[in-house]
C-alpha positions, 0 to 999 in steps of 0.5 A: 373676676372670673379667676376668683369665681373659679377659685371659689367654685374649686374651694366649694367643690373641695369642701363638698368632697370632704363632706361626702367623705365624712358621710361615707366615713360615718357609714363605714364606721356603722357598718363595721360595727354591724359586721363585727357583731354579725361575725361573732354571731355566726352559726357553726353550720353556716358554711361557705355562704356565710364566709363569702358574705362576711368577706364581701362586706369586709371588702366593701368596707375596705373599698369605702375606706380607700374611696375616702382616701381618694376623695381627700387626696387627689392622686392617681395612686389613690385611684389605682388603690381603689380600683385594686380593692374593687377588682380584688373584691370581685375576684374573692367574693364573686363566683365567676368563670375561669376566663373572667378570673384570668381577666381579673388577675390580668387587670390587677397585674396591669394596675400594679405595673402602672403603679410601679412603672408609670407613677413616680413620687418625684413627678409634680403631677402626682401630688394631690390637689390638697397637698399641691395647694398646701405646698403653693401656700408654703412657697408663697409664705416663704417668698 
């Protein structure tokens, strides 16, 4: 009985994550259209601030897209990609001190190293929850 309740709660939380992903996707689509419209209306004398604004908004949209992937596919690899985009956005858009830039670059290097050396596609724990559940169902139907 308790296991059925846990399974139902798990399924319910998964559906909620998909709904949140859909809401974020709609927001990303609307904001992408606004970004494209604003990019074509750039004043010629806008200068560096306009480019920084466009880059910041574009990187934020990219983070939103990666976040949707993370909600739909629960793997450590997608979490690392979201972190990489968020940290890269800070490095590109924010005006920080050289020490902060060095720490940001070091953090990106660590994330790449983790992805390269600690995450292996053959590891069954790397499979996403959705993919793992689908594979479990496939195995049950084959048996």
